[in-house]
C-alpha positions as CSV (number, residue, x, y, z in Angstrom):
1,X,-161.6,-108.7,-22.1
2,X,-157.7,-108.5,-22.0
3,X,-157.5,-108.7,-25.5
4,X,-159.1,-105.5,-26.2
5,X,-156.4,-103.3,-25.3
6,X,-153.4,-104.8,-26.8
7,X,-155.1,-104.6,-30.1
8,X,-156.9,-101.2,-29.5
9,X,-157.3,-99.7,-32.9
10,X,-155.5,-102.5,-34.9
11,X,-158.6,-104.6,-35.0
12,X,-159.8,-103.8,-31.6
13,X,-162.8,-101.1,-32.4
14,X,-165.9,-99.3,-30.2
15,X,-167.9,-98.4,-32.8
16,X,-168.5,-98.7,-36.5
17,X,-168.4,-95.0,-37.9
18,X,-167.9,-96.4,-42.1
19,X,-168.9,-99.8,-43.0
20,X,-166.9,-100.2,-45.6
21,X,-164.1,-100.4,-43.6
22,X,-165.0,-103.9,-43.0
23,X,-165.8,-104.9,-46.3
24,X,-164.6,-108.7,-47.3
25,X,-163.6,-109.2,-43.9
26,X,-163.9,-111.6,-40.7
27,X,-165.6,-109.8,-38.2
28,X,-166.6,-110.8,-34.7
29,X,-169.0,-108.5,-32.3
30,X,-169.2,-108.9,-28.8
31,X,-172.5,-107.4,-27.5
32,X,-176.4,-108.1,-26.9
33,X,-178.0,-104.7,-27.3
34,X,-179.1,-102.5,-30.3
35,X,-175.6,-101.3,-31.3
36,X,-174.5,-104.9,-31.5
37,X,-177.1,-106.6,-33.6
38,X,-177.9,-103.6,-35.6
39,X,-173.7,-103.6,-36.7
40,X,-174.2,-107.6,-37.4
41,X,-177.3,-106.8,-39.3
42,X,-175.5,-104.2,-41.7
43,X,-172.7,-106.0,-41.8
44,X,-173.7,-109.5,-42.9
45,X,-174.7,-108.2,-46.6
46,X,-170.5,-106.7,-47.1
47,X,-168.3,-108.4,-44.7
48,X,-166.6,-112.2,-45.3
49,X,-168.0,-113.2,-42.1
50,X,-169.6,-111.7,-39.6
51,X,-169.9,-113.5,-35.9
52,X,-172.4,-112.0,-32.5
53,X,-171.0,-113.5,-29.6
54,X,-173.6,-112.6,-26.1
55,X,-172.7,-113.8,-22.5
56,X,-176.0,-114.4,-21.9
57,X,-178.3,-116.3,-23.9
58,X,-181.4,-113.7,-23.6
59,X,-180.5,-110.3,-25.7
60,X,-181.3,-106.5,-24.6
61,X,-182.0,-105.4,-28.7
62,X,-185.2,-104.8,-30.2
63,X,-187.1,-108.0,-30.2
64,X,-187.5,-107.2,-34.0
65,X,-183.8,-106.9,-34.7
66,X,-183.5,-110.4,-32.6
67,X,-185.8,-112.4,-35.3
68,X,-184.1,-110.6,-38.1
69,X,-180.2,-111.2,-36.7
70,X,-181.6,-115.1,-36.6
71,X,-182.9,-115.1,-40.2
72,X,-179.3,-113.5,-41.6
73,X,-175.8,-114.9,-42.0
74,X,-174.7,-114.0,-39.2
75,X,-173.4,-116.8,-36.7
76,X,-174.6,-116.1,-33.4
77,X,-172.8,-117.6,-30.3
78,X,-175.0,-116.9,-26.7
79,X,-173.5,-117.7,-23.5
80,X,-169.6,-117.5,-24.5
81,X,-167.7,-114.2,-24.9
82,X,-164.0,-113.4,-26.1
83,X,-161.0,-114.7,-24.2
84,X,-158.1,-114.0,-25.8
85,X,-157.1,-112.3,-29.4
86,X,-154.1,-113.4,-32.0
87,X,-152.4,-112.0,-34.5
88,X,-148.6,-110.4,-35.4
89,X,-148.9,-106.4,-35.3
90,X,-152.9,-106.5,-36.1
91,X,-155.8,-108.6,-34.7
92,X,-156.0,-111.8,-37.2
93,X,-158.6,-114.5,-34.6
94,X,-160.3,-114.0,-31.6
95,X,-160.6,-117.3,-29.0
96,X,-164.1,-117.7,-27.9
97,X,-164.6,-119.0,-23.9
98,X,-168.1,-120.8,-24.1
99,X,-170.4,-121.4,-20.6
100,X,-169.0,-125.4,-20.5
101,X,-165.6,-124.6,-20.8
102,X,-164.4,-124.9,-23.8
103,X,-162.7,-122.3,-26.6
104,X,-163.8,-121.7,-30.3
105,X,-160.3,-119.9,-32.4
106,X,-162.4,-118.0,-35.2
107,X,-160.8,-115.8,-37.7
108,X,-161.4,-112.2,-37.2
109,X,-159.9,-108.9,-38.9
110,X,-162.2,-107.1,-36.7
111,X,-163.6,-107.1,-32.5
112,X,-166.2,-104.6,-32.3
113,X,-166.7,-104.5,-29.0
114,X,-170.1,-103.2,-28.4
115,X,-170.7,-103.0,-24.8
116,X,-171.8,-100.3,-23.2
117,X,-170.0,-98.1,-21.3
118,X,-169.9,-97.0,-17.4
119,X,-170.2,-93.4,-16.6
120,X,-166.4,-91.8,-15.2
121,X,-166.4,-88.2,-14.1
122,X,-162.5,-88.5,-14.4
123,X,-161.4,-84.5,-13.1
124,X,-165.1,-83.6,-12.8
125,X,-165.0,-85.9,-9.1
126,X,-163.0,-83.8,-7.6
127,X,-164.6,-80.5,-8.1
128,X,-166.7,-80.2,-5.0
129,X,-169.7,-81.6,-6.2
130,X,-172.3,-83.5,-4.9
131,X,-172.0,-87.0,-6.3
132,X,-174.0,-89.7,-5.9
133,X,-172.8,-93.4,-7.5
134,X,-170.6,-92.3,-10.1
135,X,-172.9,-89.1,-11.2
136,X,-173.6,-85.7,-10.0
137,X,-176.8,-85.2,-8.2
138,X,-178.2,-81.8,-10.0
139,X,-181.7,-79.8,-9.3
140,X,-184.6,-79.1,-12.4
141,X,-182.5,-76.6,-13.6
142,X,-179.4,-79.0,-13.9
143,X,-177.6,-77.0,-11.7
144,X,-175.3,-79.0,-9.6
145,X,-173.8,-78.2,-6.1
146,X,-171.4,-76.2,-7.4
147,X,-172.6,-72.7,-8.7
148,X,-172.3,-71.6,-11.8
149,X,-171.8,-75.3,-12.9
150,X,-174.9,-77.4,-14.8
151,X,-174.5,-81.2,-15.6
152,X,-176.9,-83.1,-18.1
153,X,-176.4,-87.1,-19.7
154,X,-176.0,-89.3,-18.2
155,X,-172.9,-88.2,-16.3
156,X,-176.4,-86.5,-13.5
157,X,-178.5,-87.9,-11.8
158,X,-181.5,-86.7,-10.5
159,X,-185.3,-88.3,-9.0
160,X,-187.1,-89.8,-11.3
161,X,-184.4,-89.7,-14.1
162,X,-184.7,-92.2,-16.9
163,X,-181.5,-92.9,-19.1
164,X,-183.1,-91.8,-22.6
165,X,-181.0,-89.9,-25.3
166,X,-183.8,-88.1,-25.9
167,X,-184.0,-87.3,-22.1
168,X,-180.8,-86.1,-22.3
169,X,-181.5,-83.4,-25.2
170,X,-184.6,-82.0,-23.0
171,X,-181.7,-81.5,-20.0
172,X,-179.4,-79.9,-21.9
173,X,-182.2,-76.9,-23.5
174,X,-183.1,-76.9,-19.8
175,X,-179.7,-76.6,-18.4
176,X,-178.8,-73.9,-21.2
177,X,-182.0,-72.0,-20.3
178,X,-181.8,-71.6,-16.8
179,X,-177.7,-70.6,-17.4
180,X,-178.7,-67.8,-19.8
181,X,-181.0,-66.4,-17.3
182,X,-178.2,-66.6,-14.5
183,X,-176.0,-64.9,-17.2
184,X,-178.5,-62.5,-18.0
185,X,-181.3,-61.3,-14.9
186,X,-184.3,-60.8,-16.4
187,X,-183.9,-62.8,-19.5
188,X,-186.3,-65.0,-20.3
189,X,-186.8,-68.3,-18.9
190,X,-188.6,-70.4,-22.1
191,X,-187.6,-69.6,-25.6
192,X,-189.7,-68.2,-27.9
193,X,-191.1,-69.9,-30.5
194,X,-192.4,-69.6,-34.0
195,X,-195.6,-70.7,-33.8
196,X,-196.5,-68.1,-31.3
197,X,-195.5,-65.5,-33.6
198,X,-198.2,-64.0,-35.3
199,X,-198.4,-63.8,-39.0
200,X,-197.4,-60.7,-41.1
201,X,-200.5,-59.4,-43.0
202,X,-200.9,-59.5,-46.7
203,X,-201.5,-57.0,-48.6
204,X,-204.7,-56.3,-50.4
């Protein structure tokens, strides 16, 4: 998307930390996943206008959310995508290219690019760790091929990994506990739980 860099921070954003910042503004959202649909639904009651643009005909978002989307005051454009941005010093409008080759110009104070992210290891790629398809290979303890270095989340991979946020939380706990044992030999790998504790005797 050629306009993303030119208007970065001056109308083009990648997330919505505060809905109120978009009150009474024309908002265009690019994307077809849960984030794009959820932001469209949340902004619809407060923005001047909300347009959701998705390059495909079907959405990746939850079916229930998509049904809500088509019942909300949101303009939905499928088989289309932003191709250019316009404005003097700040974003004022966005050109939307359609599958038929036409272009639609929409007023836009904000363009939210909810297009997802591609894992980029950056300097980590040069550390000498085993890498597979831009992801760091780890074992069951989340250890990389570099001694003393652990990796978790979307930046790591192992057979059967499911790319979910909840999985990343579990991987972090696994890595931390194995690292603790590595740093303190003899330490207990599995942490204690409050349910394991014996209740204190109650005085008569």
